[in-house]
C-alpha positions in Angstrom: -35.7 -201.7 -254.8 -35.4 -197.9 -255.1 -33.0 -197.3 -258.4 -32.2 -193.9 -256.8 -30.3 -195.7 -254.3 -26.8 -197.3 -254.6 -25.8 -201.0 -254.8 -24.6 -200.5 -251.0 -27.2 -198.4 -249.5 -29.9 -200.7 -251.5 -28.3 -203.5 -249.3 -28.1 -201.3 -246.0 -31.7 -200.4 -246.6 -32.9 -203.9 -246.8 -31.4 -204.9 -243.4 -33.1 -202.1 -241.6 -34.9 -204.8 -239.5 -31.5 -206.5 -239.0 -29.8 -203.8 -237.7 -32.4 -202.8 -235.0 -32.2 -206.2 -233.9 -28.2 -205.7 -233.8 -28.2 -202.9 -231.9 -30.4 -204.1 -229.4 -29.2 -208.0 -229.0 -25.5 -207.3 -229.1 -25.1 -204.6 -226.6 -22.5 -207.2 -224.6 -20.9 -210.5 -225.8 -23.2 -212.6 -223.8 -26.7 -212.4 -225.0 -29.2 -211.0 -222.4 -31.9 -213.1 -220.6 -34.6 -211.2 -222.5 -33.0 -212.1 -225.6 -32.5 -215.7 -224.6 -36.8 -215.6 -224.0 -37.2 -214.2 -227.4 -35.8 -217.0 -229.2 -37.8 -219.4 -227.4 -40.5 -218.8 -229.6 -38.5 -218.8 -232.7 -37.5 -222.1 -235.0 -34.6 -223.7 -234.0 -33.2 -223.0 -237.4 -33.8 -219.1 -236.8 -32.0 -219.5 -233.3 -29.2 -221.0 -234.9 -29.1 -218.1 -237.4 -29.3 -215.2 -234.7 -26.4 -217.2 -233.0 -24.2 -216.8 -235.9 -24.5 -213.1 -236.2 -24.1 -212.0 -232.8 -21.0 -209.6 -232.9 -19.6 -207.7 -230.0 -20.4 -204.3 -230.5 -22.5 -202.2 -232.9 -21.6 -202.0 -236.5 -22.1 -198.0 -236.2 -19.7 -197.8 -233.2 -17.1 -200.1 -234.7 -16.8 -198.3 -237.7 -17.2 -195.1 -236.7 -19.5 -193.7 -238.9 -21.1 -190.5 -238.5 -24.2 -190.9 -236.6 -25.8 -187.8 -238.0 -25.0 -188.5 -241.6 -25.9 -192.0 -240.9 -29.2 -191.1 -239.7 -29.9 -188.5 -241.9 -29.3 -191.0 -244.8 -31.4 -193.7 -242.7 -33.8 -192.1 -240.6 -35.6 -195.4 -239.8 -32.3 -196.9 -238.7 -31.5 -194.2 -235.6 -30.6 -196.6 -233.0 -32.6 -194.8 -230.1 -35.7 -196.1 -231.9 -34.9 -199.5 -231.9 -37.6 -202.0 -231.1 -37.5 -204.9 -228.8 -37.0 -207.8 -231.1 -40.7 -209.4 -230.0 -42.2 -206.6 -231.7 -40.4 -206.7 -234.9 -43.0 -208.3 -237.2 -42.0 -210.5 -240.5 -38.5 -209.9 -239.7 -36.1 -212.3 -241.6 -32.8 -213.2 -239.8 -29.9 -213.7 -242.2 -27.0 -215.9 -241.2 -24.2 -212.9 -241.2 -21.0 -213.2 -239.3 -19.0 -210.7 -237.8 -16.8 -210.5 -241.2 -19.7 -209.7 -243.6 -20.8 -206.9 -241.2 -17.5 -205.6 -241.1 -17.2 -205.6 -244.8 -21.0 -204.1 -245.3 -19.9 -201.2 -243.2 -16.7 -200.1 -244.7 -18.2 -200.3 -248.1 -20.8 -198.0 -247.1 -18.5 -195.8 -245.6 -16.6 -195.5 -248.2 -19.6 -194.9 -250.5 -20.9 -192.1 -248.5 -17.4 -190.5 -248.0 -17.0 -190.5 -252.0 -20.7 -189.2 -252.7 -20.4 -186.3 -249.8 -16.7 -185.2 -250.1 -16.5 -181.9 -252.1 -12.8 -182.4 -252.9 -13.8 -185.6 -254.8 -16.6 -184.1 -256.2 -14.3 -181.1 -257.8 -11.6 -183.9 -258.9 -14.6 -185.9 -261.1 -15.9 -182.6 -262.6 -12.4 -181.5 -263.4 -12.1 -185.4 -264.8 -14.9 -185.5 -266.8 -14.7 -182.0 -268.2 -11.2 -182.8 -269.7 -12.7 -185.7 -271.0 -15.3 -183.9 -272.8 -13.1 -181.6 -274.2 -11.0 -184.1 -275.6 -13.7 -186.2 -277.1 -14.4 -182.7 -279.1 -11.0 -182.1 -279.9 -10.6 -185.6 -281.2 -13.7 -185.4 -283.0 -12.5 -182.1 -284.8 -9.0 -183.7 -285.3 -10.6 -186.6 -287.2 -12.8 -184.6 -289.4 -10.1 -182.5 -290.6 -7.7 -185.5 -290.8 -10.7 -186.7 -293.3 -10.4 -184.0 -295.4 -6.7 -183.6 -295.6 -6.6 -187.3 -296.8 -8.8 -186.1 -299.5 -6.4 -183.3 -300.9 -3.4 -185.1 -300.4 -4.2 -188.9 -301.4 -0.6 -189.7 -301.4 0.1 -188.7 -297.8 3.2 -186.8 -298.4 2.4 -184.1 -296.0 4.3 -184.3 -292.8 1.5 -182.6 -290.1 -0.1 -185.9 -289.4 2.6 -187.5 -287.2 3.0 -184.4 -285.7 -0.7 -183.8 -285.3 -1.4 -187.3 -284.0 1.6 -186.6 -281.5 -0.3 -184.0 -279.8 -3.3 -186.6 -279.5 -1.4 -189.1 -278.2 -0.1 -187.0 -275.5 -3.6 -185.9 -274.5 -4.4 -189.7 -274.5 -1.6 -190.1 -271.9 -2.3 -187.5 -269.7 -6.1 -188.3 -269.8 -5.0 -191.9 -268.4 -2.9 -190.4 -266.0 -5.9 -188.1 -265.0 -8.0 -191.3 -264.4 -5.6 -193.0 -262.3 -5.0 -189.9 -260.2 -8.7 -189.6 -259.2 -9.0 -193.4 -258.7 -6.4 -192.8 -256.2 -7.6 -189.8 -254.7 -10.9 -191.8 -254.0 -8.7 -194.7 -252.3 -7.0 -192.1 -249.9 -8.2 -192.6 -246.4 -8.9 -188.3 -244.8 -5.8 -187.4 -246.7 -4.2 -184.1 -245.5 -5.2 -180.7 -246.8 -1.9 -180.0 -248.6 -2.0 -183.4 -250.1 -5.6 -182.7 -251.2 -4.6 -179.1 -252.8 -1.4 -180.7 -254.6 -3.8 -183.7 -256.0 -6.2 -180.5 -257.5 -3.3 -178.6 -258.8 -1.7 -181.6 -260.4 -5.8 -182.7 -261.7 -5.8 -179.1 -263.1 -2.5 -179.3 -264.7 -3.2 -182.4 -266.6 -6.4 -180.9 -267.8 -5.0 -177.6 -269.0 -2.2 -180.2 -271.0 -4.9 -182.1 -272.3 -6.8 -179.2 -273.7 -3.7 -177.3 -275.2 -2.6 -180.7 -277.1 -6.0 -181.4 -278.7 -6.5 -177.7 -279.7 -2.5 -177.7 -281.0 -3.4 -181.1 -283.3 -6.3 -179.6 -284.5 -4.7 -176.1 -285.2 -1.9 -177.9 -287.3 -4.6 -179.5 -289.4 -6.5 -176.4 -290.0 -3.5 -174.2 -290.9 -2.1 -177.1 -293.4 -5.7 -177.2 -295.1 -5.7 -173.3 -295.3 -2.6 -173.5 -297.1 -3.9 -176.2 -299.4 -7.1 -175.2 -300.5 -5.9 -171.3 -300.6 -7.3 -170.2 -304.2 -4.7 -168.5 -306.5 -6.0 -164.9 -306.1 -4.7 -163.1 -309.2 -1.7 -163.5 -311.6 1.0 -161.6 -312.4 -0.6 -160.2 -315.7 -3.3 -158.6 -314.0 -3.5 -158.1 -310.3 0.0 -158.8 -309.3 1.1 -156.0 -311.8 -1.2 -153.1 -310.4 -0.6 -153.8 -306.7 3.4 -153.6 -307.3 2.8 -149.8 -309.3 1.7 -148.5 -305.6 4.9 -150.6 -303.8 8.6 -149.4 -303.4 11.4 -151.1 -304.8 12.1 -152.1 -301.0 8.6 -153.3 -300.4 8.5 -155.4 -303.5 12.4 -156.8 -302.6 10.8 -157.7 -299.2 7.9 -159.4 -300.6 9.6 -161.4 -303.2 12.0 -162.2 -300.3 9.4 -163.7 -298.4 8.0 -165.5 -301.4 11.7 -167.2 -301.7 12.0 -167.8 -298.3 8.7 -169.8 -298.1 9.1 -171.7 -301.2 12.9 -172.7 -299.5 11.1 -173.9 -296.4 8.7 -175.8 -298.0 11.0 -177.6 -300.7 13.4 -178.0 -297.3 10.6 -179.5 -295.5 9.6 -182.3 -297.8 12.9 -183.0 -298.8 12.1 -182.5 -302.5 15.7 -181.8 -303.6 17.3 -184.9 -302.2 14.2 -187.2 -303.5 14.6 -185.8 -306.7 18.3 -187.0 -307.1 18.9 -189.3 -309.9 22.6 -189.1 -310.5 25.7 -189.5 -308.2 27.2 -186.7 -310.2 24.4 -184.4 -309.6 24.2 -185.0 -306.0 28.2 -184.4 -305.8 27.5 -180.9 -307.5 25.3 -180.4 -304.7 27.8 -181.3 -302.2 30.3 -179.2 -303.5 28.2 -176.3 -303.5 27.2 -177.1 -299.9 30.4 -177.7 -298.7 31.9 -174.3 -300.1 28.8 -172.2 -298.4 29.6 -173.9 -295.3 33.5 -173.4 -295.7 32.4 -169.4 -296.3 30.5 -169.3 -293.7 32.5 -171.1 -290.8 35.5 -168.3 -292.1 33.1 -165.5 -291.2 31.9 -166.4 -287.9 35.7 -167.1 -286.8 36.6 -163.7 -288.2 38.8 -164.7 -290.4 40.6 -162.3 -293.1 38.3 -162.1 -296.2 41.8 -161.4 -298.3 40.4 -163.1 -301.5 37.4 -165.3 -302.7 39.8 -168.4 -302.9 40.5 -167.9 -298.9 36.9 -169.4 -298.7 37.3 -172.5 -300.9 37.4 -176.0 -299.5 41.0 -176.9 -300.1 41.3 -179.8 -303.0 43.5 -182.5 -302.2 45.3 -184.8 -304.9 44.2 -188.3 -304.2 46.2 -190.2 -306.4 49.4 -188.7 -305.1 48.4 -189.4 -301.6 47.4 -192.9 -302.5 50.3 -193.9 -303.9 52.3 -192.6 -300.8 49.9 -194.6 -299.2 50.7 -198.2 -300.9 54.7 -197.4 -300.7 54.1 -197.3 -296.7 54.0 -200.8 -295.9 54.6 -200.3 -291.9 51.5 -197.9 -291.6 49.8 -198.9 -288.4 46.3 -198.1 -289.7 46.6 -200.2 -292.8 45.6 -203.7 -290.9 42.8 -202.2 -289.1 41.1 -200.7 -292.1 41.7 -203.9 -294.2 39.9 -206.0 -291.3 37.2 -203.3 -290.9 36.5 -202.9 -294.6 35.7 -206.9 -295.3 32.9 -206.3 -293.0 31.5 -203.3 -294.8 28.1 -203.8 -296.9 26.9 -201.3 -299.7 24.0 -200.1 -301.0 23.3 -201.5 -304.5 23.8 -199.0 -307.2 20.5 -199.6 -308.9 18.6 -199.2 -305.1 20.3 -195.9 -304.8 19.3 -194.2 -307.8 16.1 -196.3 -309.0 14.8 -195.8 -313.0 11.9 -196.9 -311.7 9.9 -197.2 -308.1 10.0 -201.2 -308.4 13.9 -201.0 -308.5 13.9 -199.6 -304.8 15.0 -201.4 -302.3 17.4 -202.3 -299.0 19.2 -204.8 -300.0 23.0 -204.4 -299.2 25.8 -206.1 -301.0 27.9 -208.2 -298.6 24.9 -208.8 -296.4 23.6 -212.2 -298.1 25.4 -215.1 -297.3 25.0 -216.5 -300.9 25.7 -214.1 -303.4 26.1 -214.4 -307.6 29.6 -214.6 -308.8 28.7 -210.8 -310.6 28.0 -209.4 -306.7 31.3 -211.2 -305.3 33.1 -209.3 -308.1 31.3 -205.9 -307.2 31.8 -206.1 -303.6 35.7 -206.9 -303.9 35.9 -204.1 -306.3 34.0 -201.8 -303.6 36.1 -203.0 -300.6 39.2 -202.4 -302.6 38.0 -198.7 -303.4 36.8 -197.9 -299.7 40.3 -198.9 -298.6 42.1 -196.9 -301.0 40.3 -194.1 -299.6 40.7 -194.4 -296.2 44.5 -195.2 -296.8 44.7 -192.1 -298.5 43.0 -190.4 -295.8 45.5 -191.7 -293.2 48.4 -190.0 -295.4 46.5 -186.6 -295.3 46.0 -186.6 -291.4 48.3 -189.1 -290.0 47.3 -187.3 -286.7 43.9 -188.9 -286.6 44.9 -191.9 -289.2 42.2 -193.8 -288.8 39.2 -195.3 -286.1 36.3 -197.7 -286.0 33.3 -196.1 -287.4 35.0 -194.3 -290.8 33.9 -197.0 -292.6 30.3 -196.1 -292.5 30.8 -192.9 -293.5 33.3 -194.0 -296.4 30.8 -196.6 -297.5 27.8 -194.2 -297.7 29.6 -191.4 -299.6 30.9 -194.3 -302.1 27.4 -195.4 -302.6 25.8 -192.0 -303.3 28.5 -190.9 -305.9 27.8 -194.1 -307.7 31.1 -195.6 -307.0 33.6 -192.8 -307.8 36.4 -193.2 -305.2 38.3 -190.1 -305.9 35.1 -187.9 -305.7 34.1 -189.8 -302.4 37.7 -189.1 -301.1 37.3 -185.5 -301.7 33.9 -185.2 -300.0 35.3 -187.8 -297.0 38.2 -185.6 -296.3 36.1 -182.4 -296.6 33.8 -183.8 -293.9 36.5 -184.8 -291.8 38.5 -181.4 -292.0 35.6 -178.8 -292.3 32.7 -180.3 -290.6 35.3 -180.8 -287.7 34.4 -185.0 -287.8 38.0 -185.6 -287.2 37.9 -184.8 -283.7 35.2 -187.4 -283.6 37.9 -189.9 -284.2 41.0 -188.7 -282.6 42.0 -191.3 -280.3 42.4 -192.2 -277.5 40.1 -189.4 -275.9 37.6 -189.1 -278.8 37.1 -185.2 -278.1 34.9 -184.4 -280.6 32.7 -187.0 -279.6 33.0 -186.3 -275.9 31.9 -182.5 -276.8 28.8 -183.5 -279.0 27.2 -185.9 -276.4 27.6 -182.7 -273.9 25.9 -180.7 -276.2 23.3 -183.0 -277.0 22.7 -183.7 -272.8 22.5 -179.8 -272.5 19.8 -179.6 -275.2 18.0 -182.8 -273.6 18.0 -181.1 -270.2 17.0 -177.8 -271.3 14.1 -178.6 -274.0 13.2 -182.3 -273.1 12.7 -182.2 -269.0 11.1 -185.1 -268.8 13.6 -186.9 -270.8 16.0 -185.8 -268.8 14.1 -186.6 -265.7 13.4 -190.2 -267.0 17.3 -190.8 -267.9 18.6 -189.2 -264.5 16.6 -191.4 -262.2 17.6 -194.3 -264.1 21.2 -193.3 -264.1 21.3 -193.4 -268.0 24.6 -191.7 -269.1 24.2 -190.0 -272.7 27.2 -191.7 -273.8 25.3 -195.1 -273.6 23.5 -194.2 -276.7 24.5 -191.1 -278.5 27.9 -192.1 -279.3 26.6 -194.2 -282.3 24.3 -191.7 -283.2 27.1 -188.9 -283.5 30.1 -191.0 -284.7 28.0 -192.8 -287.6 25.1 -189.9 -288.3 22.9 -193.0 -288.0 24.6 -194.7 -291.3 25.4 -197.5 -289.4 21.4 -198.5 -289.2 21.1 -201.1 -291.6 17.5 -200.9 -291.9 17.4 -197.2 -293.0 16.7 -196.9 -297.0 18.7 -195.7 -299.9 17.0 -192.3 -300.2 16.9 -192.0 -296.5 20.7 -192.3 -296.6 20.8 -189.6 -299.1 18.7 -187.3 -297.1 21.1 -187.7 -294.2 24.0 -187.0 -296.0 22.6 -183.9 -297.8 21.2 -182.2 -294.7 24.5 -182.7 -293.3 26.6 -181.3 -295.9 23.7 -178.1 -295.8 23.2 -177.7 -292.6 26.2 -179.1 -290.4 26.3 -180.3 -286.9 23.0 -177.7 -286.2 20.9 -180.0 -288.7 21.9 -183.4 -287.1 21.1 -182.1 -283.6 17.7 -181.3 -284.7 17.3 -185.0 -286.1 18.5 -186.2 -282.3 16.1 -183.8 -280.9 13.3 -184.5 -283.2 14.0 -188.2 -282.8 13.7 -188.1 -278.8 10.9 -185.7 -278.7 8.4 -187.7 -281.4 9.2 -191.0 -279.5 9.9 -189.8 -276.0 6.0 -190.8 -274.6 5.8 -194.0 -276.4 9.0 -195.4 -276.0 11.4 -193.6 -274.1 9.7 -192.6 -270.7 9.3 -195.8 -268.9 9.9 -196.9 -265.2 12.1 -199.4 -266.1 15.5 -198.7 -266.5 16.8 -201.5 -268.8 13.5 -200.9 -271.1 14.4 -197.4 -271.2 18.2 -197.6 -272.5 17.0 -200.9 -274.7 14.6 -197.9 -276.5 16.9 -195.5 -276.8 19.6 -197.6 -278.3 16.9 -199.1 -280.8 15.7 -195.6 -281.3 17.2 -195.3 -285.1 15.3 -198.2 -285.9 12.3 -195.8 -286.0 14.0 -193.1 -288.2 12.9 -194.8 -291.6 9.4 -194.6 -290.8 9.4 -191.6 -288.9 12.0 -189.3 -290.8 9.6 -186.6 -292.2 7.9 -186.3 -288.5 11.5 -186.2 -287.1 12.9 -183.5 -289.7 9.6 -181.7 -289.0 10.0 -181.7 -285.4 13.4 -180.6 -285.5 13.0 -177.6 -287.9 10.0 -175.7 -285.8 10.9 -176.9 -282.3 14.8 -176.8 -281.9 15.8 -174.8 -284.7 16.8 -171.7 -282.3 18.3 -174.0 -279.9 20.6 -175.6 -282.1 22.3 -173.0 -284.0 25.9 -172.5 -284.4 26.1 -170.0 -281.4 24.1 -172.0 -279.2 26.4 -175.1 -279.7 29.5 -173.0 -279.6 28.3 -171.9 -276.1 27.3 -175.2 -275.1 30.6 -176.3 -276.2 32.5 -173.8 -274.2 31.3 -174.6 -271.2 31.9 -178.5 -271.4 32.6 -180.0 -268.2 32.8 -183.4 -266.9 30.0 -185.6 -268.4 30.7 -189.0 -266.6 30.8 -190.7 -263.3 28.9 -189.0 -260.6 29.2 -185.4 -261.7 26.5 -186.1 -264.1 24.1 -187.8 -261.8 
């Protein structure tokens, strides 16, 4: 059998004599007399086999094969050159039925169509080029990743998940390209506009595969250049001579550039948050962050700057408010506070600020059924302190009072500040008053939560169109999954480690709501292709609800993605514009 022929071509070639006999013997439904005379000279078994292969009409006419193409491929099978059956020597007649002939002819037709069609050849060529480029990019990615592993053995660098995200996107696009080519090959005589659309989509997929792979390699190369960059001088030598030729303004600009670079590097790796070893130090960091936030908000809202004290956050008398709350026996919020606090769990103090790495863990007080007497006493004291903090705030802001969800923030603050209830109250009240968290819990309409969900929806629609398309196709509204993210700042997720809780709170007090929206968008962007975008609505909704469980493992990648991709989109000015355009986000108006 000729190796240059395909499988089905070889089958057709082997049946040359049989095809000749078909065209001569099956010109009508009843065999001709001449054909009957010819069969008399054959053995009885051969006659019975020949009777089984008689079909109503020629296979070429039945399946509408192109005659010229068929003859050019197999010249010896040209029907006009068919020899009578009695002149065919050494012919072997096989038992075949009409269904077998139909199947062979259809397969031959598809094989010739796929091989001769220029559009399919172009599609296959684009697929092969994309696969070759992707394999090259993957090889370069693996090589640079090995170099990065040698330089960063502890794997604290955040570029790995970002680079892998690009490779994963390229893998998904390559699979989609393969499926599209296979569907194109199965299409029977597609229209011209359909062919143009398929080829354009294949070209777009190829371009996205190339760009994603190159982005992954570029991320690793830039990081390697920073890690391998040698120190090109010293302040006592070269740098001082360079500074002699610079003006004061140039020196200030360069020093500012160096300072900004160090600040970004420290923020990207959460160096400050990870280095905290006591609640007192973290409290001072939060106090400084709150003061800076209040001053910045005052400038943005054009408040008259009469004195420095006007930009200082308010300080409330915790003990006075607590005494007033204890005397208020008929407060409508107290019963709800006590019921919610009893269900609240706390991170252990030794886990929040471990003296040694072996003490770090995720065990929480109140989560275990059987606790020691010491743990029971500690938990009771924490419940009392948290109850006092929430009751005092009800006296400070009776219009908002208490709402379900405040316990997550209060318990996390109390743990981070090493169970200091007075310091916890000051930070809790500042978060409510200066960071607009009170509007999140303002019953009955929760206007702050509705506004934040509207902002998140606009961000998804503008910057994550694939996610937005998936949500709209499944009729999933943002409030189905994002209300818990916004009201609890992810602090209700029990799988978060104490270190992650500290990083979230540090980022919130330093960056405000823009920082939280960068986390929301980074989390959606990182896990969009792997978990969120699915053809099933219930699976997509379940993935969105369970997305905070992936925050612990992908925190660095999420923060990095949000900082790099969504900093401008989540600025204070951008969020204010979206808040001013707040419209209906529920019901048919949304979909």
